[in-house]
PQR file of N, CA, C, O and H, with PARSE charges and radii, in Angstrom:
ATOM      1  N   MET A   1      28.103  35.816   8.303 -0.4000 1.5000
ATOM      2  CA  MET A   1      27.215  34.669   8.213 -0.0000 2.0000
ATOM      3  C   MET A   1      28.058  33.380   8.193  0.5500 1.7000
ATOM      4  O   MET A   1      29.062  33.294   7.486 -0.5500 1.4000
ATOM      5  N   ARG A   2      27.639  32.405   8.964 -0.4000 1.5000
ATOM      6  CA  ARG A   2      28.370  31.140   9.044 -0.0000 2.0000
ATOM      7  C   ARG A   2      27.936  30.195   7.938  0.5500 1.7000
ATOM      8  O   ARG A   2      26.768  30.199   7.551 -0.5500 1.4000
ATOM      9  H   ARG A   2      26.823  32.475   9.538  0.4000 1.0000
ATOM     10  N   PRO A   3      28.854  29.383   7.419 -0.5600 1.5000
ATOM     11  CA  PRO A   3      28.456  28.385   6.414  0.2800 2.0000
ATOM     12  C   PRO A   3      27.597  27.286   7.051  0.5500 1.7000
ATOM     13  O   PRO A   3      27.736  26.977   8.235 -0.5500 1.4000
ATOM     14  N   ALA A   4      26.729  26.718   6.257 -0.4000 1.5000
ATOM     15  CA  ALA A   4      25.839  25.664   6.765 -0.0000 2.0000
ATOM     16  C   ALA A   4      26.653  24.432   7.137  0.5500 1.7000
ATOM     17  O   ALA A   4      27.650  24.118   6.486 -0.5500 1.4000
ATOM     18  H   ALA A   4      26.616  26.969   5.296  0.4000 1.0000
ATOM     19  N   ARG A   5      26.229  23.745   8.172 -0.4000 1.5000
ATOM     20  CA  ARG A   5      26.918  22.532   8.597 -0.0000 2.0000
ATOM     21  C   ARG A   5      26.650  21.414   7.594  0.5500 1.7000
ATOM     22  O   ARG A   5      25.587  21.345   6.977 -0.5500 1.4000
ATOM     23  H   ARG A   5      25.419  24.000   8.701  0.4000 1.0000
ATOM     24  N   ARG A   6      27.634  20.553   7.451 -0.4000 1.5000
ATOM     25  CA  ARG A   6      27.509  19.457   6.491 -0.0000 2.0000
ATOM     26  C   ARG A   6      27.965  18.157   7.120  0.5500 1.7000
ATOM     27  O   ARG A   6      28.862  18.134   7.963 -0.5500 1.4000
ATOM     28  H   ARG A   6      28.497  20.609   7.952  0.4000 1.0000
ATOM     29  N   ILE A   7      27.326  17.065   6.692 -0.4000 1.5000
ATOM     30  CA  ILE A   7      27.703  15.706   7.092 -0.0000 2.0000
ATOM     31  C   ILE A   7      27.936  14.933   5.805  0.5500 1.7000
ATOM     32  O   ILE A   7      27.027  14.792   4.987 -0.5500 1.4000
ATOM     33  H   ILE A   7      26.598  17.084   6.007  0.4000 1.0000
ATOM     34  N   LEU A   8      29.144  14.437   5.626 -0.4000 1.5000
ATOM     35  CA  LEU A   8      29.521  13.718   4.405 -0.0000 2.0000
ATOM     36  C   LEU A   8      29.225  14.547   3.148  0.5500 1.7000
ATOM     37  O   LEU A   8      28.848  14.004   2.109 -0.5500 1.4000
ATOM     38  H   LEU A   8      29.883  14.553   6.290  0.4000 1.0000
ATOM     39  N   GLY A   9      29.399  15.848   3.257 -0.4000 1.5000
ATOM     40  CA  GLY A   9      29.196  16.723   2.117 -0.0000 2.0000
ATOM     41  C   GLY A   9      27.750  17.123   1.866  0.5500 1.7000
ATOM     42  O   GLY A   9      27.472  17.898   0.951 -0.5500 1.4000
ATOM     43  H   GLY A   9      29.705  16.289   4.101  0.4000 1.0000
ATOM     44  N   LEU A  10      26.831  16.605   2.668 -0.4000 1.5000
ATOM     45  CA  LEU A  10      25.407  16.939   2.503 -0.0000 2.0000
ATOM     46  C   LEU A  10      24.970  17.893   3.599  0.5500 1.7000
ATOM     47  O   LEU A  10      25.523  17.867   4.699 -0.5500 1.4000
ATOM     48  H   LEU A  10      27.057  15.976   3.412  0.4000 1.0000
ATOM     49  N   PRO A  11      23.986  18.732   3.316 -0.5600 1.5000
ATOM     50  CA  PRO A  11      23.414  19.546   4.395  0.2800 2.0000
ATOM     51  C   PRO A  11      22.856  18.638   5.497  0.5500 1.7000
ATOM     52  O   PRO A  11      22.422  17.518   5.228 -0.5500 1.4000
ATOM     53  N   VAL A  12      22.874  19.126   6.722 -0.4000 1.5000
ATOM     54  CA  VAL A  12      22.454  18.315   7.867 -0.0000 2.0000
ATOM     55  C   VAL A  12      21.034  17.786   7.680  0.5500 1.7000
ATOM     56  O   VAL A  12      20.772  16.624   7.990 -0.5500 1.4000
ATOM     57  H   VAL A  12      23.227  20.035   6.940  0.4000 1.0000
ATOM     58  N   ASP A  13      20.123  18.601   7.186 -0.4000 1.5000
ATOM     59  CA  ASP A  13      18.735  18.155   6.996 -0.0000 2.0000
ATOM     60  C   ASP A  13      18.656  16.967   6.041  0.5500 1.7000
ATOM     61  O   ASP A  13      17.955  15.993   6.316 -0.5500 1.4000
ATOM     62  H   ASP A  13      20.336  19.545   6.935  0.4000 1.0000
ATOM     63  N   ALA A  14      19.362  17.042   4.936 -0.4000 1.5000
ATOM     64  CA  ALA A  14      19.335  15.950   3.960 -0.0000 2.0000
ATOM     65  C   ALA A  14      19.963  14.688   4.544  0.5500 1.7000
ATOM     66  O   ALA A  14      19.461  13.587   4.314 -0.5500 1.4000
ATOM     67  H   ALA A  14      19.932  17.833   4.712  0.4000 1.0000
ATOM     68  N   ALA A  15      21.054  14.834   5.297 -0.4000 1.5000
ATOM     69  CA  ALA A  15      21.706  13.674   5.903 -0.0000 2.0000
ATOM     70  C   ALA A  15      20.782  12.993   6.916  0.5500 1.7000
ATOM     71  O   ALA A  15      20.738  11.765   6.990 -0.5500 1.4000
ATOM     72  H   ALA A  15      21.462  15.728   5.484  0.4000 1.0000
ATOM     73  N   LEU A  16      20.054  13.780   7.685 -0.4000 1.5000
ATOM     74  CA  LEU A  16      19.121  13.200   8.669 -0.0000 2.0000
ATOM     75  C   LEU A  16      17.967  12.473   7.975  0.5500 1.7000
ATOM     76  O   LEU A  16      17.545  11.410   8.431 -0.5500 1.4000
ATOM     77  H   LEU A  16      20.090  14.777   7.625  0.4000 1.0000
ATOM     78  N   ILE A  17      17.463  13.026   6.897 -0.4000 1.5000
ATOM     79  CA  ILE A  17      16.372  12.380   6.166 -0.0000 2.0000
ATOM     80  C   ILE A  17      16.849  11.061   5.571  0.5500 1.7000
ATOM     81  O   ILE A  17      16.146  10.054   5.659 -0.5500 1.4000
ATOM     82  H   ILE A  17      17.806  13.889   6.527  0.4000 1.0000
ATOM     83  N   ILE A  18      18.028  11.054   4.971 -0.4000 1.5000
ATOM     84  CA  ILE A  18      18.563   9.827   4.374 -0.0000 2.0000
ATOM     85  C   ILE A  18      18.810   8.772   5.454  0.5500 1.7000
ATOM     86  O   ILE A  18      18.509   7.597   5.247 -0.5500 1.4000
ATOM     87  H   ILE A  18      18.599  11.871   4.899  0.4000 1.0000
ATOM     88  N   ALA A  19      19.353   9.180   6.600 -0.4000 1.5000
ATOM     89  CA  ALA A  19      19.578   8.244   7.702 -0.0000 2.0000
ATOM     90  C   ALA A  19      18.253   7.668   8.203  0.5500 1.7000
ATOM     91  O   ALA A  19      18.174   6.480   8.516 -0.5500 1.4000
ATOM     92  H   ALA A  19      19.597  10.135   6.768  0.4000 1.0000
ATOM     93  N   GLY A  20      17.224   8.494   8.279 -0.4000 1.5000
ATOM     94  CA  GLY A  20      15.906   8.016   8.705 -0.0000 2.0000
ATOM     95  C   GLY A  20      15.334   6.998   7.741  0.5500 1.7000
ATOM     96  O   GLY A  20      14.722   6.017   8.164 -0.5500 1.4000
ATOM     97  H   GLY A  20      17.288   9.458   8.024  0.4000 1.0000
ATOM     98  N   VAL A  21      15.526   7.220   6.443 -0.4000 1.5000
ATOM     99  CA  VAL A  21      15.046   6.268   5.439 -0.0000 2.0000
ATOM    100  C   VAL A  21      15.758   4.926   5.605  0.5500 1.7000
ATOM    101  O   VAL A  21      15.126   3.875   5.511 -0.5500 1.4000
ATOM    102  H   VAL A  21      16.023   8.017   6.099  0.4000 1.0000
ATOM    103  N   PHE A  22      17.072   4.955   5.852 -0.4000 1.5000
ATOM    104  CA  PHE A  22      17.816   3.712   6.069 -0.0000 2.0000
ATOM    105  C   PHE A  22      17.322   2.968   7.305  0.5500 1.7000
ATOM    106  O   PHE A  22      17.218   1.741   7.287 -0.5500 1.4000
ATOM    107  H   PHE A  22      17.586   5.809   5.929  0.4000 1.0000
ATOM    108  N   VAL A  23      17.021   3.688   8.366 -0.4000 1.5000
ATOM    109  CA  VAL A  23      16.521   3.052   9.586 -0.0000 2.0000
ATOM    110  C   VAL A  23      15.174   2.390   9.329  0.5500 1.7000
ATOM    111  O   VAL A  23      14.948   1.258   9.757 -0.5500 1.4000
ATOM    112  H   VAL A  23      17.105   4.685   8.380  0.4000 1.0000
ATOM    113  N   VAL A  24      14.285   3.079   8.638 -0.4000 1.5000
ATOM    114  CA  VAL A  24      12.966   2.512   8.331 -0.0000 2.0000
ATOM    115  C   VAL A  24      13.098   1.272   7.454  0.5500 1.7000
ATOM    116  O   VAL A  24      12.412   0.277   7.690 -0.5500 1.4000
ATOM    117  H   VAL A  24      14.468   3.998   8.290  0.4000 1.0000
ATOM    118  N   LEU A  25      13.967   1.316   6.448 -0.4000 1.5000
ATOM    119  CA  LEU A  25      14.177   0.152   5.582 -0.0000 2.0000
ATOM    120  C   LEU A  25      14.747  -1.025   6.364  0.5500 1.7000
ATOM    121  O   LEU A  25      14.351  -2.167   6.130 -0.5500 1.4000
ATOM    122  H   LEU A  25      14.524   2.124   6.257  0.4000 1.0000
ATOM    123  N   ALA A  26      15.663  -0.770   7.282 -0.4000 1.5000
ATOM    124  CA  ALA A  26      16.232  -1.848   8.096 -0.0000 2.0000
ATOM    125  C   ALA A  26      15.173  -2.470   8.994  0.5500 1.7000
ATOM    126  O   ALA A  26      15.133  -3.691   9.143 -0.5500 1.4000
ATOM    127  H   ALA A  26      15.985   0.157   7.472  0.4000 1.0000
ATOM    128  N   LEU A  27      14.323  -1.659   9.591 -0.4000 1.5000
ATOM    129  CA  LEU A  27      13.245  -2.192  10.426 -0.0000 2.0000
ATOM    130  C   LEU A  27      12.256  -3.003   9.594  0.5500 1.7000
ATOM    131  O   LEU A  27      11.812  -4.070  10.015 -0.5500 1.4000
ATOM    132  H   LEU A  27      14.356  -0.666   9.471  0.4000 1.0000
ATOM    133  N   PHE A  28      11.918  -2.499   8.426 -0.4000 1.5000
ATOM    134  CA  PHE A  28      10.995  -3.202   7.536 -0.0000 2.0000
ATOM    135  C   PHE A  28      11.574  -4.558   7.132  0.5500 1.7000
ATOM    136  O   PHE A  28      10.867  -5.566   7.149 -0.5500 1.4000
ATOM    137  H   PHE A  28      12.279  -1.632   8.083  0.4000 1.0000
ATOM    138  N   ALA A  29      12.858  -4.585   6.769 -0.4000 1.5000
ATOM    139  CA  ALA A  29      13.504  -5.847   6.380 -0.0000 2.0000
ATOM    140  C   ALA A  29      13.561  -6.800   7.560  0.5500 1.7000
ATOM    141  O   ALA A  29      13.403  -8.007   7.377 -0.5500 1.4000
ATOM    142  H   ALA A  29      13.432  -3.766   6.755  0.4000 1.0000
ATOM    143  N   GLY A  30      13.779  -6.296   8.755 -0.4000 1.5000
ATOM    144  CA  GLY A  30      13.819  -7.144   9.942 -0.0000 2.0000
ATOM    145  C   GLY A  30      12.488  -7.791  10.248  0.5500 1.7000
ATOM    146  O   GLY A  30      12.445  -8.854  10.868 -0.5500 1.4000
ATOM    147  H   GLY A  30      13.907  -5.315   8.903  0.4000 1.0000
ATOM    148  N   VAL A  31      11.406  -7.175   9.829 -0.4000 1.5000
ATOM    149  CA  VAL A  31      10.075  -7.747  10.053 -0.0000 2.0000
ATOM    150  C   VAL A  31       9.699  -8.688   8.910  0.5500 1.7000
ATOM    151  O   VAL A  31       9.152  -9.762   9.160 -0.5500 1.4000
ATOM    152  H   VAL A  31      11.440  -6.311   9.326  0.4000 1.0000
ATOM    153  N   VAL A  32       9.975  -8.314   7.681 -0.4000 1.5000
ATOM    154  CA  VAL A  32       9.521  -9.067   6.515 -0.0000 2.0000
ATOM    155  C   VAL A  32      10.339 -10.338   6.294  0.5500 1.7000
ATOM    156  O   VAL A  32       9.763 -11.395   6.038 -0.5500 1.4000
ATOM    157  H   VAL A  32      10.418  -7.441   7.478  0.4000 1.0000
ATOM    158  N   ILE A  33      11.650 -10.261   6.385 -0.4000 1.5000
ATOM    159  CA  ILE A  33      12.494 -11.415   6.049 -0.0000 2.0000
ATOM    160  C   ILE A  33      12.284 -12.579   7.013  0.5500 1.7000
ATOM    161  O   ILE A  33      12.120 -13.703   6.536 -0.5500 1.4000
ATOM    162  H   ILE A  33      12.118  -9.402   6.593  0.4000 1.0000
ATOM    163  N   PRO A  34      12.278 -12.394   8.332 -0.5600 1.5000
ATOM    164  CA  PRO A  34      12.016 -13.545   9.208  0.2800 2.0000
ATOM    165  C   PRO A  34      10.624 -14.127   9.011  0.5500 1.7000
ATOM    166  O   PRO A  34      10.442 -15.337   9.148 -0.5500 1.4000
ATOM    167  N   GLY A  35       9.645 -13.301   8.694 -0.4000 1.5000
ATOM    168  CA  GLY A  35       8.295 -13.802   8.438 -0.0000 2.0000
ATOM    169  C   GLY A  35       8.252 -14.700   7.217  0.5500 1.7000
ATOM    170  O   GLY A  35       7.544 -15.707   7.216 -0.5500 1.4000
ATOM    171  H   GLY A  35       9.793 -12.319   8.583  0.4000 1.0000
ATOM    172  N   ALA A  36       8.996 -14.356   6.180 -0.4000 1.5000
ATOM    173  CA  ALA A  36       9.040 -15.178   4.972 -0.0000 2.0000
ATOM    174  C   ALA A  36       9.713 -16.514   5.264  0.5500 1.7000
ATOM    175  O   ALA A  36       9.293 -17.540   4.729 -0.5500 1.4000
ATOM    176  H   ALA A  36       9.572 -13.538   6.181  0.4000 1.0000
ATOM    177  N   ARG A  37      10.737 -16.524   6.091 -0.4000 1.5000
ATOM    178  CA  ARG A  37      11.423 -17.771   6.419 -0.0000 2.0000
ATOM    179  C   ARG A  37      10.515 -18.683   7.232  0.5500 1.7000
ATOM    180  O   ARG A  37      10.554 -19.901   7.062 -0.5500 1.4000
ATOM    181  H   ARG A  37      11.079 -15.690   6.525  0.4000 1.0000
ATOM    182  N   ARG A  38       9.693 -18.107   8.119 -0.4000 1.5000
ATOM    183  CA  ARG A  38       8.764 -18.934   8.900 -0.0000 2.0000
ATOM    184  C   ARG A  38       7.735 -19.585   7.986  0.5500 1.7000
ATOM    185  O   ARG A  38       7.408 -20.759   8.161 -0.5500 1.4000
ATOM    186  H   ARG A  38       9.662 -17.117   8.257  0.4000 1.0000
ATOM    187  N   ARG A  39       7.219 -18.832   7.006 -0.4000 1.5000
ATOM    188  CA  ARG A  39       6.236 -19.402   6.089 -0.0000 2.0000
ATOM    189  C   ARG A  39       6.853 -20.524   5.269  0.5500 1.7000
ATOM    190  O   ARG A  39       6.206 -21.542   5.019 -0.5500 1.4000
ATOM    191  H   ARG A  39       7.485 -17.879   6.864  0.4000 1.0000
ATOM    192  N   ASP A  40       8.092 -20.344   4.851 -0.4000 1.5000
ATOM    193  CA  ASP A  40       8.770 -21.359   4.052 -0.0000 2.0000
ATOM    194  C   ASP A  40       8.936 -22.639   4.856  0.5500 1.7000
ATOM    195  O   ASP A  40       8.722 -23.728   4.324 -0.5500 1.4000
ATOM    196  H   ASP A  40       8.617 -19.517   5.054  0.4000 1.0000
ATOM    197  N   ARG A  41       9.309 -22.534   6.111 -0.4000 1.5000
ATOM    198  CA  ARG A  41       9.467 -23.709   6.958 -0.0000 2.0000
ATOM    199  C   ARG A  41       8.124 -24.389   7.205  0.5500 1.7000
ATOM    200  O   ARG A  41       8.037 -25.617   7.186 -0.5500 1.4000
ATOM    201  H   ARG A  41       9.483 -21.649   6.544  0.4000 1.0000
ATOM    202  N   ALA A  42       7.077 -23.599   7.435 -0.4000 1.5000
ATOM    203  CA  ALA A  42       5.767 -24.171   7.720 -0.0000 2.0000
ATOM    204  C   ALA A  42       5.217 -24.910   6.509  0.5500 1.7000
ATOM    205  O   ALA A  42       4.501 -25.899   6.662 -0.5500 1.4000
ATOM    206  H   ALA A  42       7.147 -22.602   7.450  0.4000 1.0000
ATOM    207  N   ARG A  43       5.539 -24.450   5.322 -0.4000 1.5000
ATOM    208  CA  ARG A  43       5.059 -25.085   4.103 -0.0000 2.0000
ATOM    209  C   ARG A  43       5.608 -26.506   3.969  0.5500 1.7000
ATOM    210  O   ARG A  43       4.971 -27.361   3.353 -0.5500 1.4000
ATOM    211  H   ARG A  43       6.121 -23.647   5.197  0.4000 1.0000
ATOM    212  N   ASP A  44       6.776 -26.758   4.539 -0.4000 1.5000
ATOM    213  CA  ASP A  44       7.397 -28.074   4.449 -0.0000 2.0000
ATOM    214  C   ASP A  44       7.018 -28.942   5.642  0.5500 1.7000
ATOM    215  O   ASP A  44       7.653 -29.970   5.875 -0.5500 1.4000
ATOM    216  H   ASP A  44       7.293 -26.064   5.039  0.4000 1.0000
ATOM    217  N   GLY A  45       6.021 -28.562   6.384 -0.4000 1.5000
ATOM    218  CA  GLY A  45       5.584 -29.359   7.516 -0.0000 2.0000
ATOM    219  C   GLY A  45       6.419 -29.125   8.763  0.5500 1.7000
ATOM    220  O   GLY A  45       6.239 -29.828   9.757 -0.5500 1.4000
ATOM    221  H   GLY A  45       5.505 -27.727   6.195  0.4000 1.0000
ATOM    222  N   GLY A  46       7.313 -28.171   8.738 -0.4000 1.5000
ATOM    223  CA  GLY A  46       8.112 -27.861   9.908 -0.0000 2.0000
ATOM    224  C   GLY A  46       9.282 -28.805  10.115  0.5500 1.7000
ATOM    225  O   GLY A  46       9.941 -28.746  11.153 -0.5500 1.4000
ATOM    226  H   GLY A  46       7.459 -27.600   7.930  0.4000 1.0000
ATOM    227  N   THR A  47       9.554 -29.675   9.151 -0.4000 1.5000
ATOM    228  CA  THR A  47      10.679 -30.591   9.300 -0.0000 2.0000
ATOM    229  C   THR A  47      11.759 -30.249   8.288  0.5500 1.7000
ATOM    230  O   THR A  47      11.521 -29.517   7.327 -0.5500 1.4000
ATOM    231  H   THR A  47       9.019 -29.723   8.308  0.4000 1.0000
ATOM    232  N   TYR A  48      12.913 -30.773   8.512 -0.4000 1.5000
ATOM    233  CA  TYR A  48      14.027 -30.566   7.605 -0.0000 2.0000
ATOM    234  C   TYR A  48      14.396 -31.873   6.929  0.5500 1.7000
ATOM    235  O   TYR A  48      15.576 -32.162   6.730 -0.5500 1.4000
ATOM    236  H   TYR A  48      13.107 -31.367   9.293  0.4000 1.0000
ATOM    237  N   SER A  49      13.397 -32.661   6.576 -0.4000 1.5000
ATOM    238  CA  SER A  49      13.651 -33.998   6.009 -0.0000 2.0000
ATOM    239  C   SER A  49      14.379 -33.941   4.681  0.5500 1.7000
ATOM    240  O   SER A  49      15.212 -34.801   4.397 -0.5500 1.4000
ATOM    241  H   SER A  49      12.439 -32.426   6.737  0.4000 1.0000
ATOM    242  N   GLY A  50      14.082 -32.944   3.863 -0.4000 1.5000
ATOM    243  CA  GLY A  50      14.780 -32.773   2.606 -0.0000 2.0000
ATOM    244  C   GLY A  50      14.250 -33.632   1.467  0.5500 1.7000
ATOM    245  O   GLY A  50      14.666 -33.426   0.327 -0.5500 1.4000
ATOM    246  H   GLY A  50      13.405 -32.245   4.094  0.4000 1.0000
ATOM    247  N   ASP A  51      13.362 -34.576   1.712 -0.4000 1.5000
ATOM    248  CA  ASP A  51      12.850 -35.457   0.665 -0.0000 2.0000
ATOM    249  C   ASP A  51      12.106 -34.676  -0.419  0.5500 1.7000
ATOM    250  O   ASP A  51      12.239 -34.981  -1.604 -0.5500 1.4000
ATOM    251  H   ASP A  51      13.024 -34.744   2.639  0.4000 1.0000
ATOM    252  N   ARG A  52      11.340 -33.691  -0.026 -0.4000 1.5000
ATOM    253  CA  ARG A  52      10.552 -32.928  -1.000 -0.0000 2.0000
ATOM    254  C   ARG A  52      11.434 -31.996  -1.826  0.5500 1.7000
ATOM    255  O   ARG A  52      11.109 -31.713  -2.979 -0.5500 1.4000
ATOM    256  H   ARG A  52      11.232 -33.444   0.937  0.4000 1.0000
ATOM    257  N   ARG A  53      12.529 -31.519  -1.271 -0.4000 1.5000
ATOM    258  CA  ARG A  53      13.342 -30.519  -1.942 -0.0000 2.0000
ATOM    259  C   ARG A  53      14.344 -31.135  -2.911  0.5500 1.7000
ATOM    260  O   ARG A  53      14.845 -30.429  -3.786 -0.5500 1.4000
ATOM    261  H   ARG A  53      12.793 -31.749  -0.334  0.4000 1.0000
ATOM    262  N   ARG A  54      14.649 -32.396  -2.793 -0.4000 1.5000
ATOM    263  CA  ARG A  54      15.651 -32.996  -3.677 -0.0000 2.0000
ATOM    264  C   ARG A  54      15.145 -33.164  -5.089  0.5500 1.7000
ATOM    265  O   ARG A  54      15.905 -33.025  -6.047 -0.5500 1.4000
ATOM    266  H   ARG A  54      14.243 -32.970  -2.083  0.4000 1.0000
ATOM    267  N   GLY A  55      13.869 -33.463  -5.225 -0.4000 1.5000
ATOM    268  CA  GLY A  55      13.166 -33.702  -6.449 -0.0000 2.0000
ATOM    269  C   GLY A  55      13.784 -33.421  -7.698  0.5500 1.7000
ATOM    270  O   GLY A  55      13.175 -33.628  -8.748 -0.5500 1.4000
ATOM    271  H   GLY A  55      13.251 -33.576  -4.446  0.4000 1.0000
TER
END
């Protein structure tokens, strides 16, 4: 009987699941973070005047 294959010391199935979770989190962050920055800019009228933020 052959030993089970391992990636970074983990069984292949576990390594694939963990890699999939990282990919999903990266995609989620790529969608959420730019959306938050757009809302922040729109709240200031779309300008970078800085008068409101110095307060």
